[in-house]
All heavy atoms as TSV, in Angstrom:
chain	resi	resn	atom	element	x	y	z
A	1	MET	N	N	-13.991	9.869	9.298
A	1	MET	CA	C	-13.521	8.536	8.989
A	1	MET	C	C	-14.386	7.901	7.900
A	1	MET	O	O	-13.871	7.292	6.997
A	1	MET	CB	C	-13.514	7.697	10.262
A	1	MET	CG	C	-12.892	6.360	10.058
A	1	MET	SD	S	-11.123	6.515	9.779
A	1	MET	CE	C	-10.532	5.232	10.766
A	2	ILE	N	N	-15.688	8.048	8.002
A	2	ILE	CA	C	-16.587	7.485	6.989
A	2	ILE	C	C	-16.371	8.175	5.651
A	2	ILE	O	O	-16.349	7.522	4.610
A	2	ILE	CB	C	-18.055	7.587	7.438
A	2	ILE	CG1	C	-18.282	6.688	8.659
A	2	ILE	CG2	C	-18.995	7.210	6.309
A	2	ILE	CD1	C	-19.638	6.851	9.280
A	3	ALA	N	N	-16.166	9.490	5.675
A	3	ALA	CA	C	-15.927	10.228	4.437
A	3	ALA	C	C	-14.658	9.740	3.757
A	3	ALA	O	O	-14.615	9.591	2.529
A	3	ALA	CB	C	-15.842	11.723	4.718
A	4	LEU	N	N	-13.601	9.466	4.540
A	4	LEU	CA	C	-12.359	8.944	3.966
A	4	LEU	C	C	-12.588	7.576	3.343
A	4	LEU	O	O	-12.113	7.301	2.247
A	4	LEU	CB	C	-11.277	8.862	5.040
A	4	LEU	CG	C	-9.924	8.311	4.588
A	4	LEU	CD1	C	-9.336	9.171	3.470
A	4	LEU	CD2	C	-8.974	8.211	5.756
A	5	ALA	N	N	-13.345	6.718	3.998
A	5	ALA	CA	C	-13.639	5.390	3.461
A	5	ALA	C	C	-14.404	5.491	2.144
A	5	ALA	O	O	-14.134	4.757	1.198
A	5	ALA	CB	C	-14.425	4.571	4.475
A	6	LEU	N	N	-15.363	6.404	2.076
A	6	LEU	CA	C	-16.126	6.584	0.833
A	6	LEU	C	C	-15.249	7.143	-0.280
A	6	LEU	O	O	-15.375	6.752	-1.436
A	6	LEU	CB	C	-17.320	7.504	1.080
A	6	LEU	CG	C	-18.419	6.941	1.964
A	6	LEU	CD1	C	-19.457	8.017	2.254
A	6	LEU	CD2	C	-19.057	5.719	1.339
A	7	LEU	N	N	-14.335	8.056	0.067
A	7	LEU	CA	C	-13.425	8.622	-0.921
A	7	LEU	C	C	-12.505	7.553	-1.497
A	7	LEU	O	O	-12.269	7.493	-2.696
A	7	LEU	CB	C	-12.595	9.742	-0.290
A	7	LEU	CG	C	-11.548	10.397	-1.177
A	7	LEU	CD1	C	-12.229	11.144	-2.316
A	7	LEU	CD2	C	-10.681	11.331	-0.363
A	8	LEU	N	N	-11.991	6.683	-0.625
A	8	LEU	CA	C	-11.068	5.640	-1.071
A	8	LEU	C	C	-11.763	4.517	-1.827
A	8	LEU	O	O	-11.131	3.803	-2.588
A	8	LEU	CB	C	-10.318	5.052	0.128
A	8	LEU	CG	C	-9.331	5.978	0.816
A	8	LEU	CD1	C	-8.727	5.283	2.027
A	8	LEU	CD2	C	-8.248	6.438	-0.124
A	9	ALA	N	N	-13.058	4.346	-1.647
A	9	ALA	CA	C	-13.785	3.224	-2.238
A	9	ALA	C	C	-13.659	3.175	-3.757
A	9	ALA	O	O	-13.603	2.106	-4.343
A	9	ALA	CB	C	-15.247	3.276	-1.833
A	10	ALA	N	N	-13.599	4.314	-4.414
A	10	ALA	CA	C	-13.532	4.329	-5.878
A	10	ALA	C	C	-12.261	5.019	-6.359
A	10	ALA	O	O	-12.228	5.582	-7.436
A	10	ALA	CB	C	-14.757	5.039	-6.441
A	11	HIS	N	N	-11.204	4.931	-5.582
A	11	HIS	CA	C	-10.004	5.693	-5.850
A	11	HIS	C	C	-8.836	4.758	-6.124
A	11	HIS	O	O	-8.574	3.860	-5.350
A	11	HIS	CB	C	-9.724	6.575	-4.632
A	11	HIS	CG	C	-8.634	7.551	-4.827
A	11	HIS	ND1	N	-7.779	7.877	-3.825
A	11	HIS	CD2	C	-8.241	8.275	-5.894
A	11	HIS	CE1	C	-6.920	8.764	-4.263
A	11	HIS	NE2	N	-7.179	9.018	-5.517
A	12	THR	N	N	-8.119	4.976	-7.223
A	12	THR	CA	C	-6.928	4.190	-7.546
A	12	THR	C	C	-5.708	5.083	-7.439
A	12	THR	O	O	-5.696	6.189	-7.978
A	12	THR	CB	C	-7.007	3.623	-8.977
A	12	THR	OG1	O	-8.134	2.751	-9.058
A	12	THR	CG2	C	-5.754	2.847	-9.328
A	13	PHE	N	N	-4.702	4.597	-6.723
A	13	PHE	CA	C	-3.438	5.316	-6.626
A	13	PHE	C	C	-2.313	4.308	-6.446
A	13	PHE	O	O	-2.551	3.102	-6.322
A	13	PHE	CB	C	-3.465	6.352	-5.494
A	13	PHE	CG	C	-3.637	5.771	-4.117
A	13	PHE	CD1	C	-2.552	5.564	-3.292
A	13	PHE	CD2	C	-4.894	5.439	-3.645
A	13	PHE	CE1	C	-2.709	5.039	-2.018
A	13	PHE	CE2	C	-5.071	4.917	-2.373
A	13	PHE	CZ	C	-3.969	4.720	-1.564
A	14	TYR	N	N	-1.090	4.798	-6.448
A	14	TYR	CA	C	0.089	3.936	-6.359
A	14	TYR	C	C	0.923	4.361	-5.156
A	14	TYR	O	O	0.962	5.530	-4.799
A	14	TYR	CB	C	0.915	4.025	-7.641
A	14	TYR	CG	C	0.172	3.457	-8.821
A	14	TYR	CD1	C	-0.781	4.210	-9.490
A	14	TYR	CD2	C	0.387	2.156	-9.232
A	14	TYR	CE1	C	-1.489	3.682	-10.554
A	14	TYR	CE2	C	-0.319	1.623	-10.297
A	14	TYR	CZ	C	-1.260	2.387	-10.946
A	14	TYR	OH	O	-1.968	1.856	-11.990
A	15	VAL	N	N	1.592	3.396	-4.551
A	15	VAL	CA	C	2.487	3.665	-3.436
A	15	VAL	C	C	3.884	3.217	-3.853
A	15	VAL	O	O	4.086	2.058	-4.224
A	15	VAL	CB	C	2.052	2.903	-2.164
A	15	VAL	CG1	C	3.050	3.135	-1.031
A	15	VAL	CG2	C	0.649	3.313	-1.745
A	16	ARG	N	N	4.813	4.155	-3.803
A	16	ARG	CA	C	6.217	3.846	-4.081
A	16	ARG	C	C	6.895	3.591	-2.742
A	16	ARG	O	O	6.880	4.443	-1.867
A	16	ARG	CB	C	6.889	5.016	-4.798
A	16	ARG	CG	C	8.333	4.759	-5.156
A	16	ARG	CD	C	8.955	5.943	-5.895
A	16	ARG	NE	N	8.337	6.067	-7.210
A	16	ARG	CZ	C	7.765	7.184	-7.655
A	16	ARG	NH1	N	7.710	8.263	-6.920
A	16	ARG	NH2	N	7.236	7.214	-8.867
A	17	THR	N	N	7.469	2.385	-2.561
A	17	THR	CA	C	8.079	2.020	-1.286
A	17	THR	C	C	9.596	2.018	-1.400
A	17	THR	O	O	10.141	1.743	-2.468
A	17	THR	CB	C	7.630	0.621	-0.835
A	17	THR	OG1	O	8.199	-0.367	-1.693
A	17	THR	CG2	C	6.121	0.495	-0.836
A	18	GLY	N	N	10.256	2.292	-0.280
A	18	GLY	CA	C	11.711	2.125	-0.223
A	18	GLY	C	C	12.036	0.662	-0.026
A	18	GLY	O	O	12.932	0.109	-0.643
A	19	ALA	N	N	11.275	0.036	0.855
A	19	ALA	CA	C	11.399	-1.394	1.119
A	19	ALA	C	C	10.016	-1.924	1.450
A	19	ALA	O	O	9.176	-1.213	2.002
A	19	ALA	CB	C	12.363	-1.658	2.268
A	20	LEU	N	N	9.781	-3.177	1.091
A	20	LEU	CA	C	8.486	-3.804	1.347
A	20	LEU	C	C	8.715	-5.134	2.031
A	20	LEU	O	O	9.464	-5.981	1.535
A	20	LEU	CB	C	7.733	-4.028	0.028
A	20	LEU	CG	C	6.444	-4.850	0.106
A	20	LEU	CD1	C	5.354	-4.077	0.840
A	20	LEU	CD2	C	5.966	-5.248	-1.275
A	21	PHE	N	N	8.077	-5.326	3.183
A	21	PHE	CA	C	8.036	-6.640	3.818
A	21	PHE	C	C	6.662	-7.203	3.554
A	21	PHE	O	O	5.664	-6.698	4.062
A	21	PHE	CB	C	8.298	-6.558	5.327
A	21	PHE	CG	C	8.246	-7.896	5.986
A	21	PHE	CD1	C	9.291	-8.793	5.834
A	21	PHE	CD2	C	7.152	-8.280	6.723
A	21	PHE	CE1	C	9.240	-10.046	6.415
A	21	PHE	CE2	C	7.085	-9.530	7.312
A	21	PHE	CZ	C	8.136	-10.412	7.159
A	22	ASP	N	N	6.594	-8.244	2.717
A	22	ASP	CA	C	5.290	-8.783	2.330
A	22	ASP	C	C	4.924	-10.077	3.048
A	22	ASP	O	O	3.859	-10.637	2.820
A	22	ASP	CB	C	5.206	-8.972	0.822
A	22	ASP	CG	C	6.234	-9.946	0.268
A	22	ASP	OD1	O	6.905	-10.646	1.057
A	22	ASP	OD2	O	6.360	-10.009	-0.966
A	23	GLY	N	N	5.799	-10.569	3.927
A	23	GLY	CA	C	5.490	-11.753	4.713
A	23	GLY	C	C	5.664	-13.066	3.981
A	23	GLY	O	O	5.400	-14.119	4.533
A	24	THR	N	N	6.114	-13.031	2.726
A	24	THR	CA	C	6.289	-14.276	1.969
A	24	THR	C	C	7.694	-14.842	2.114
A	24	THR	O	O	7.955	-15.940	1.664
A	24	THR	CB	C	5.998	-14.063	0.475
A	24	THR	OG1	O	6.916	-13.106	-0.052
A	24	THR	CG2	C	4.569	-13.576	0.270
A	25	GLY	N	N	8.589	-14.098	2.739
A	25	GLY	CA	C	9.960	-14.551	2.942
A	25	GLY	C	C	10.605	-13.748	4.041
A	25	GLY	O	O	9.968	-12.924	4.698
A	26	ASP	N	N	11.897	-13.980	4.246
A	26	ASP	CA	C	12.621	-13.288	5.310
A	26	ASP	C	C	13.218	-11.959	4.872
A	26	ASP	O	O	13.601	-11.155	5.709
A	26	ASP	CB	C	13.744	-14.176	5.839
A	26	ASP	CG	C	13.218	-15.412	6.556
A	26	ASP	OD1	O	12.073	-15.366	7.036
A	26	ASP	OD2	O	13.947	-16.411	6.627
A	27	SER	N	N	13.318	-11.732	3.580
A	27	SER	CA	C	14.011	-10.535	3.104
A	27	SER	C	C	13.034	-9.432	2.697
A	27	SER	O	O	11.859	-9.674	2.436
A	27	SER	CB	C	14.906	-10.884	1.921
A	27	SER	OG	O	14.126	-11.357	0.851
A	28	LEU	N	N	13.555	-8.218	2.654
A	28	LEU	CA	C	12.793	-7.071	2.191
A	28	LEU	C	C	12.923	-6.949	0.682
A	28	LEU	O	O	13.982	-7.228	0.123
A	28	LEU	CB	C	13.320	-5.786	2.832
A	28	LEU	CG	C	13.163	-5.651	4.338
A	28	LEU	CD1	C	13.860	-4.383	4.813
A	28	LEU	CD2	C	11.706	-5.624	4.720
A	29	ARG	N	N	11.871	-6.526	0.033
A	29	ARG	CA	C	11.921	-6.207	-1.396
A	29	ARG	C	C	12.175	-4.716	-1.510
A	29	ARG	O	O	11.553	-3.923	-0.813
A	29	ARG	CB	C	10.606	-6.588	-2.072
A	29	ARG	CG	C	10.355	-8.091	-2.034
A	29	ARG	CD	C	8.999	-8.446	-2.560
A	29	ARG	NE	N	8.851	-8.063	-3.959
A	29	ARG	CZ	C	7.747	-8.273	-4.676
A	29	ARG	NH1	N	6.709	-8.848	-4.116
A	29	ARG	NH2	N	7.693	-7.903	-5.928
A	30	ARG	N	N	13.090	-4.313	-2.363
A	30	ARG	CA	C	13.484	-2.906	-2.482
A	30	ARG	C	C	12.817	-2.232	-3.668
A	30	ARG	O	O	12.621	-2.857	-4.719
A	30	ARG	CB	C	15.004	-2.788	-2.642
A	30	ARG	CG	C	15.781	-3.377	-1.503
A	30	ARG	CD	C	15.774	-2.452	-0.330
A	30	ARG	NE	N	16.471	-3.085	0.795
A	30	ARG	CZ	C	16.481	-2.594	1.986
A	30	ARG	NH1	N	15.851	-1.482	2.255
A	30	ARG	NH2	N	17.111	-3.212	2.949
A	31	ASP	N	N	12.456	-0.960	-3.488
A	31	ASP	CA	C	11.916	-0.115	-4.559
A	31	ASP	C	C	10.756	-0.765	-5.303
A	31	ASP	O	O	10.798	-0.961	-6.515
A	31	ASP	CB	C	13.028	0.272	-5.540
A	31	ASP	CG	C	14.156	0.990	-4.846
A	31	ASP	OD1	O	13.862	1.874	-4.023
A	31	ASP	OD2	O	15.326	0.669	-5.109
A	32	VAL	N	N	9.709	-1.105	-4.570
A	32	VAL	CA	C	8.535	-1.777	-5.121
A	32	VAL	C	C	7.375	-0.785	-5.177
A	32	VAL	O	O	7.193	0.025	-4.274
A	32	VAL	CB	C	8.141	-2.995	-4.254
A	32	VAL	CG1	C	6.885	-3.657	-4.763
A	32	VAL	CG2	C	9.277	-3.994	-4.197
A	33	ALA	N	N	6.570	-0.854	-6.235
A	33	ALA	CA	C	5.368	-0.031	-6.344
A	33	ALA	C	C	4.138	-0.904	-6.135
A	33	ALA	O	O	4.076	-2.040	-6.627
A	33	ALA	CB	C	5.303	0.642	-7.701
A	34	LEU	N	N	3.166	-0.371	-5.389
A	34	LEU	CA	C	1.907	-1.062	-5.140
A	34	LEU	C	C	0.788	-0.308	-5.826
A	34	LEU	O	O	0.755	0.923	-5.797
A	34	LEU	CB	C	1.605	-1.089	-3.638
A	34	LEU	CG	C	2.680	-1.612	-2.696
A	34	LEU	CD1	C	2.266	-1.374	-1.265
A	34	LEU	CD2	C	2.937	-3.068	-2.954
A	35	GLN	N	N	-0.145	-1.038	-6.433
A	35	GLN	CA	C	-1.355	-0.425	-6.977
A	35	GLN	C	C	-2.461	-0.625	-5.957
A	35	GLN	O	O	-2.757	-1.758	-5.558
A	35	GLN	CB	C	-1.754	-1.055	-8.303
A	35	GLN	CG	C	-3.023	-0.448	-8.868
A	35	GLN	CD	C	-3.511	-1.174	-10.105
A	35	GLN	OE1	O	-2.890	-2.121	-10.575
A	35	GLN	NE2	N	-4.620	-0.734	-10.635
A	36	ILE	N	N	-3.097	0.479	-5.528
A	36	ILE	CA	C	-4.154	0.432	-4.537
A	36	ILE	C	C	-5.452	0.859	-5.200
A	36	ILE	O	O	-5.529	1.929	-5.798
A	36	ILE	CB	C	-3.856	1.378	-3.349
A	36	ILE	CG1	C	-2.435	1.187	-2.816
A	36	ILE	CG2	C	-4.914	1.231	-2.266
A	36	ILE	CD1	C	-2.166	-0.159	-2.208
A	37	ASP	N	N	-6.470	0.024	-5.109
A	37	ASP	CA	C	-7.816	0.344	-5.589
A	37	ASP	C	C	-8.735	0.384	-4.377
A	37	ASP	O	O	-9.020	-0.652	-3.777
A	37	ASP	CB	C	-8.330	-0.700	-6.576
A	37	ASP	CG	C	-7.675	-0.613	-7.936
A	37	ASP	OD1	O	-7.210	0.486	-8.292
A	37	ASP	OD2	O	-7.631	-1.631	-8.642
A	38	GLY	N	N	-9.181	1.589	-4.034
A	38	GLY	CA	C	-10.014	1.731	-2.844
A	38	GLY	C	C	-9.225	1.380	-1.615
A	38	GLY	O	O	-8.208	2.000	-1.327
A	39	ASP	N	N	-9.654	0.351	-0.907
A	39	ASP	CA	C	-8.940	-0.075	0.295
A	39	ASP	C	C	-8.233	-1.413	0.097
A	39	ASP	O	O	-7.896	-2.099	1.043
A	39	ASP	CB	C	-9.902	-0.143	1.486
A	39	ASP	CG	C	-11.004	-1.174	1.298
A	39	ASP	OD1	O	-11.140	-1.718	0.180
A	39	ASP	OD2	O	-11.740	-1.452	2.256
A	40	ARG	N	N	-7.985	-1.789	-1.151
A	40	ARG	CA	C	-7.361	-3.087	-1.475
A	40	ARG	C	C	-6.067	-2.915	-2.248
A	40	ARG	O	O	-5.974	-2.062	-3.134
A	40	ARG	CB	C	-8.293	-3.942	-2.336
A	40	ARG	CG	C	-9.640	-4.192	-1.760
A	40	ARG	CD	C	-9.594	-5.262	-0.748
A	40	ARG	NE	N	-10.950	-5.475	-0.226
A	40	ARG	CZ	C	-11.216	-6.323	0.702
A	40	ARG	NH1	N	-10.280	-7.050	1.209
A	40	ARG	NH2	N	-12.439	-6.450	1.136
A	41	ILE	N	N	-5.101	-3.746	-1.943
A	41	ILE	CA	C	-3.885	-3.817	-2.744
A	41	ILE	C	C	-4.215	-4.694	-3.942
A	41	ILE	O	O	-4.553	-5.866	-3.786
A	41	ILE	CB	C	-2.720	-4.425	-1.943
A	41	ILE	CG1	C	-2.407	-3.559	-0.727
A	41	ILE	CG2	C	-1.490	-4.585	-2.838
A	41	ILE	CD1	C	-1.447	-4.197	0.249
A	42	ARG	N	N	-4.162	-4.138	-5.139
A	42	ARG	CA	C	-4.515	-4.893	-6.352
A	42	ARG	C	C	-3.311	-5.521	-7.029
A	42	ARG	O	O	-3.438	-6.571	-7.662
A	42	ARG	CB	C	-5.228	-3.990	-7.360
A	42	ARG	CG	C	-6.580	-3.580	-6.918
A	42	ARG	CD	C	-7.531	-4.768	-6.928
A	42	ARG	NE	N	-8.807	-4.347	-6.367
A	42	ARG	CZ	C	-9.605	-5.126	-5.686
A	42	ARG	NH1	N	-9.293	-6.367	-5.471
A	42	ARG	NH2	N	-10.732	-4.661	-5.216
A	43	ALA	N	N	-2.139	-4.865	-6.939
A	43	ALA	CA	C	-0.955	-5.403	-7.610
A	43	ALA	C	C	0.295	-4.952	-6.870
A	43	ALA	O	O	0.338	-3.878	-6.288
A	43	ALA	CB	C	-0.914	-4.943	-9.056
A	44	VAL	N	N	1.313	-5.797	-6.914
A	44	VAL	CA	C	2.609	-5.514	-6.285
A	44	VAL	C	C	3.682	-5.628	-7.349
A	44	VAL	O	O	3.676	-6.552	-8.156
A	44	VAL	CB	C	2.884	-6.517	-5.139
A	44	VAL	CG1	C	4.259	-6.288	-4.521
A	44	VAL	CG2	C	1.791	-6.451	-4.089
A	45	GLY	N	N	4.606	-4.668	-7.360
A	45	GLY	CA	C	5.704	-4.716	-8.316
A	45	GLY	C	C	5.311	-4.238	-9.698
A	45	GLY	O	O	5.823	-4.719	-10.694
A	46	VAL	N	N	4.383	-3.292	-9.757
A	46	VAL	CA	C	3.886	-2.787	-11.043
A	46	VAL	C	C	4.639	-1.528	-11.450
A	46	VAL	O	O	5.249	-0.855	-10.628
A	46	VAL	CB	C	2.375	-2.477	-10.974
A	46	VAL	CG1	C	1.585	-3.734	-10.688
A	46	VAL	CG2	C	2.079	-1.422	-9.929
A	47	ALA	N	N	4.578	-1.219	-12.729
A	47	ALA	CA	C	5.095	0.050	-13.224
A	47	ALA	C	C	4.030	1.120	-12.952
A	47	ALA	O	O	2.841	0.876	-13.137
A	47	ALA	CB	C	5.384	-0.041	-14.712
A	48	ILE	N	N	4.467	2.282	-12.519
A	48	ILE	CA	C	3.533	3.374	-12.240
A	48	ILE	C	C	3.251	4.114	-13.543
A	48	ILE	O	O	4.177	4.606	-14.178
A	48	ILE	CB	C	4.108	4.326	-11.183
A	48	ILE	CG1	C	4.344	3.573	-9.872
A	48	ILE	CG2	C	3.179	5.514	-10.975
A	48	ILE	CD1	C	5.047	4.374	-8.809
A	49	PRO	N	N	1.984	4.180	-13.953
A	49	PRO	CA	C	1.645	4.860	-15.206
A	49	PRO	C	C	1.922	6.367	-15.129
A	49	PRO	O	O	1.843	6.967	-14.054
A	49	PRO	CB	C	0.140	4.621	-15.367
A	49	PRO	CG	C	-0.225	3.575	-14.386
A	49	PRO	CD	C	0.805	3.593	-13.319
A	50	GLN	N	N	2.225	6.944	-16.263
A	50	GLN	CA	C	2.444	8.386	-16.366
A	50	GLN	C	C	1.197	9.131	-15.896
A	50	GLN	O	O	0.082	8.788	-16.291
A	50	GLN	CB	C	2.756	8.750	-17.822
A	50	GLN	CG	C	3.157	10.180	-18.023
A	50	GLN	CD	C	4.562	10.472	-17.506
A	50	GLN	OE1	O	5.334	9.564	-17.253
A	50	GLN	NE2	N	4.875	11.727	-17.358
A	51	GLY	N	N	1.354	10.124	-15.056
A	51	GLY	CA	C	0.242	10.940	-14.596
A	51	GLY	C	C	-0.563	10.351	-13.457
A	51	GLY	O	O	-1.534	10.962	-13.017
A	52	ALA	N	N	-0.194	9.163	-12.968
A	52	ALA	CA	C	-0.938	8.532	-11.874
A	52	ALA	C	C	-0.663	9.251	-10.559
A	52	ALA	O	O	0.389	9.864	-10.369
A	52	ALA	CB	C	-0.539	7.064	-11.750
A	53	GLU	N	N	-1.615	9.150	-9.642
A	53	GLU	CA	C	-1.418	9.700	-8.301
A	53	GLU	C	C	-0.508	8.749	-7.529
A	53	GLU	O	O	-0.755	7.539	-7.486
A	53	GLU	CB	C	-2.753	9.832	-7.585
A	53	GLU	CG	C	-2.626	10.445	-6.218
A	53	GLU	CD	C	-3.959	10.600	-5.524
A	53	GLU	OE1	O	-5.011	10.445	-6.163
A	53	GLU	OE2	O	-3.934	10.870	-4.318
A	54	VAL	N	N	0.562	9.308	-6.935
A	54	VAL	CA	C	1.565	8.483	-6.263
A	54	VAL	C	C	1.771	8.973	-4.838
A	54	VAL	O	O	1.973	10.168	-4.602
A	54	VAL	CB	C	2.913	8.526	-7.018
A	54	VAL	CG1	C	3.976	7.715	-6.288
A	54	VAL	CG2	C	2.749	8.034	-8.443
A	55	LEU	N	N	1.711	8.048	-3.898
A	55	LEU	CA	C	2.095	8.309	-2.522
A	55	LEU	C	C	3.537	7.843	-2.398
A	55	LEU	O	O	3.824	6.650	-2.494
A	55	LEU	CB	C	1.184	7.548	-1.556
A	55	LEU	CG	C	1.525	7.647	-0.070
A	55	LEU	CD1	C	1.490	9.101	0.398
A	55	LEU	CD2	C	0.576	6.804	0.725
A	56	ASP	N	N	4.467	8.782	-2.225
A	56	ASP	CA	C	5.890	8.458	-2.214
A	56	ASP	C	C	6.351	8.118	-0.802
A	56	ASP	O	O	6.541	8.997	0.032
A	56	ASP	CB	C	6.690	9.623	-2.773
A	56	ASP	CG	C	8.163	9.285	-2.956
A	56	ASP	OD1	O	8.553	8.119	-2.715
A	56	ASP	OD2	O	8.927	10.183	-3.343
A	57	LEU	N	N	6.522	6.833	-0.546
A	57	LEU	CA	C	7.052	6.340	0.724
A	57	LEU	C	C	8.416	5.710	0.497
A	57	LEU	O	O	8.795	4.759	1.177
A	57	LEU	CB	C	6.081	5.331	1.355
A	57	LEU	CG	C	4.700	5.869	1.709
A	57	LEU	CD1	C	3.821	4.750	2.265
A	57	LEU	CD2	C	4.788	7.018	2.688
A	58	SER	N	N	9.159	6.239	-0.472
A	58	SER	CA	C	10.439	5.650	-0.856
A	58	SER	C	C	11.489	5.748	0.244
A	58	SER	O	O	12.500	5.049	0.180
A	58	SER	CB	C	10.953	6.283	-2.143
A	58	SER	OG	O	11.109	7.681	-2.002
A	59	GLY	N	N	11.260	6.548	1.252
A	59	GLY	CA	C	12.179	6.627	2.383
A	59	GLY	C	C	11.771	5.740	3.544
A	59	GLY	O	O	12.364	5.810	4.616
A	60	TYR	N	N	10.778	4.887	3.336
A	60	TYR	CA	C	10.212	4.092	4.417
A	60	TYR	C	C	10.103	2.613	4.049
A	60	TYR	O	O	10.098	2.244	2.891
A	60	TYR	CB	C	8.803	4.596	4.777
A	60	TYR	CG	C	8.794	6.022	5.235
A	60	TYR	CD1	C	8.578	7.054	4.333
A	60	TYR	CD2	C	9.024	6.329	6.568
A	60	TYR	CE1	C	8.587	8.373	4.752
A	60	TYR	CE2	C	9.033	7.644	6.992
A	60	TYR	CZ	C	8.814	8.659	6.088
A	60	TYR	OH	O	8.823	9.961	6.491
A	61	THR	N	N	9.947	1.782	5.096
A	61	THR	CA	C	9.633	0.371	4.928
A	61	THR	C	C	8.132	0.213	5.111
A	61	THR	O	O	7.561	0.719	6.078
A	61	THR	CB	C	10.377	-0.491	5.965
A	61	THR	OG1	O	11.784	-0.314	5.770
A	61	THR	CG2	C	10.017	-1.968	5.820
A	62	VAL	N	N	7.484	-0.472	4.180
A	62	VAL	CA	C	6.030	-0.642	4.180
A	62	VAL	C	C	5.701	-2.085	4.553
A	62	VAL	O	O	6.325	-3.021	4.063
A	62	VAL	CB	C	5.457	-0.278	2.790
A	62	VAL	CG1	C	3.968	-0.549	2.720
A	62	VAL	CG2	C	5.755	1.173	2.464
A	63	LEU	N	N	4.706	-2.241	5.423
A	63	LEU	CA	C	4.231	-3.554	5.859
A	63	LEU	C	C	2.729	-3.600	5.651
A	63	LEU	O	O	1.955	-3.320	6.563
A	63	LEU	CB	C	4.538	-3.790	7.346
A	63	LEU	CG	C	5.993	-3.852	7.725
A	63	LEU	CD1	C	6.496	-2.519	8.199
A	63	LEU	CD2	C	6.167	-4.907	8.768
A	64	PRO	N	N	2.253	-3.889	4.451
A	64	PRO	CA	C	0.814	-3.887	4.197
A	64	PRO	C	C	0.107	-5.068	4.853
A	64	PRO	O	O	0.694	-6.117	5.080
A	64	PRO	CB	C	0.717	-3.997	2.680
A	64	PRO	CG	C	1.982	-4.670	2.279
A	64	PRO	CD	C	3.017	-4.238	3.269
A	65	GLY	N	N	-1.162	-4.846	5.168
A	65	GLY	CA	C	-2.000	-5.934	5.631
A	65	GLY	C	C	-2.009	-6.170	7.118
A	65	GLY	O	O	-2.594	-7.135	7.582
A	66	LEU	N	N	-1.370	-5.303	7.902
A	66	LEU	CA	C	-1.427	-5.488	9.344
A	66	LEU	C	C	-2.794	-5.062	9.860
A	66	LEU	O	O	-3.340	-4.042	9.449
A	66	LEU	CB	C	-0.338	-4.665	10.033
A	66	LEU	CG	C	1.090	-5.050	9.683
A	66	LEU	CD1	C	2.063	-4.141	10.425
A	66	LEU	CD2	C	1.370	-6.506	10.045
A	67	ILE	N	N	-3.361	-5.867	10.744
A	67	ILE	CA	C	-4.692	-5.592	11.276
A	67	ILE	C	C	-4.631	-5.584	12.789
A	67	ILE	O	O	-4.099	-6.510	13.395
A	67	ILE	CB	C	-5.696	-6.673	10.800
A	67	ILE	CG1	C	-5.802	-6.669	9.285
A	67	ILE	CG2	C	-7.065	-6.461	11.440
A	67	ILE	CD1	C	-6.597	-7.837	8.732
A	68	ASP	N	N	-5.180	-4.566	13.394
A	68	ASP	CA	C	-5.290	-4.510	14.847
A	68	ASP	C	C	-6.573	-5.242	15.234
A	68	ASP	O	O	-7.671	-4.710	15.090
A	68	ASP	CB	C	-5.326	-3.062	15.312
A	68	ASP	CG	C	-5.393	-2.949	16.823
A	68	ASP	OD1	O	-5.335	-3.973	17.511
A	68	ASP	OD2	O	-5.499	-1.815	17.312
A	69	ALA	N	N	-6.444	-6.469	15.677
A	69	ALA	CA	C	-7.629	-7.290	15.959
A	69	ALA	C	C	-7.642	-7.743	17.419
A	69	ALA	O	O	-8.035	-8.843	17.747
A	69	ALA	CB	C	-7.639	-8.515	15.038
A	70	HIS	N	N	-7.211	-6.855	18.317
A	70	HIS	CA	C	-7.268	-7.216	19.730
A	70	HIS	C	C	-8.313	-6.372	20.456
A	70	HIS	O	O	-8.760	-5.365	19.950
A	70	HIS	CB	C	-5.895	-7.054	20.379
A	70	HIS	CG	C	-5.516	-5.646	20.676
A	70	HIS	ND1	N	-5.045	-4.778	19.716
A	70	HIS	CD2	C	-5.573	-4.938	21.836
A	70	HIS	CE1	C	-4.804	-3.609	20.276
A	70	HIS	NE2	N	-5.132	-3.658	21.559
A	71	VAL	N	N	-8.669	-6.838	21.641
A	71	VAL	CA	C	-9.692	-6.126	22.411
A	71	VAL	C	C	-9.283	-6.142	23.887
A	71	VAL	O	O	-8.620	-7.056	24.354
A	71	VAL	CB	C	-11.084	-6.793	22.226
A	71	VAL	CG1	C	-11.098	-8.201	22.763
A	71	VAL	CG2	C	-12.154	-5.953	22.852
A	72	HIS	N	N	-9.666	-5.076	24.584
A	72	HIS	CA	C	-9.452	-5.000	26.038
A	72	HIS	C	C	-10.824	-5.124	26.721
A	72	HIS	O	O	-11.716	-4.346	26.437
A	72	HIS	CB	C	-8.799	-3.666	26.405
A	72	HIS	CG	C	-7.435	-3.503	25.842
A	72	HIS	ND1	N	-6.303	-3.864	26.523
A	72	HIS	CD2	C	-7.004	-3.018	24.652
A	72	HIS	CE1	C	-5.247	-3.614	25.773
A	72	HIS	NE2	N	-5.638	-3.102	24.628
A	73	LEU	N	N	-10.966	-6.112	27.552
A	73	LEU	CA	C	-12.247	-6.305	28.255
A	73	LEU	C	C	-12.156	-5.773	29.657
A	73	LEU	O	O	-11.203	-5.837	30.325
A	73	LEU	CB	C	-12.622	-7.784	28.278
A	73	LEU	CG	C	-12.822	-8.432	26.911
A	73	LEU	CD1	C	-13.088	-9.916	27.079
A	73	LEU	CD2	C	-13.973	-7.765	26.186
């Protein structure tokens, strides 16, 4: 897990989505590309540069930013 975090820390790639729920409205955005730098979403709705590394999730709905912040005592 730590190795993955270190790998992603200086890594830029793009995610191609089929649909994106970004929480700013009630509707889904279709065919949106996200630019990811390390563990952060840097841009939404960008053009994917030629030769860039792409994670193709075009068959899926993406919900970025969900955090599991619960605890069982």
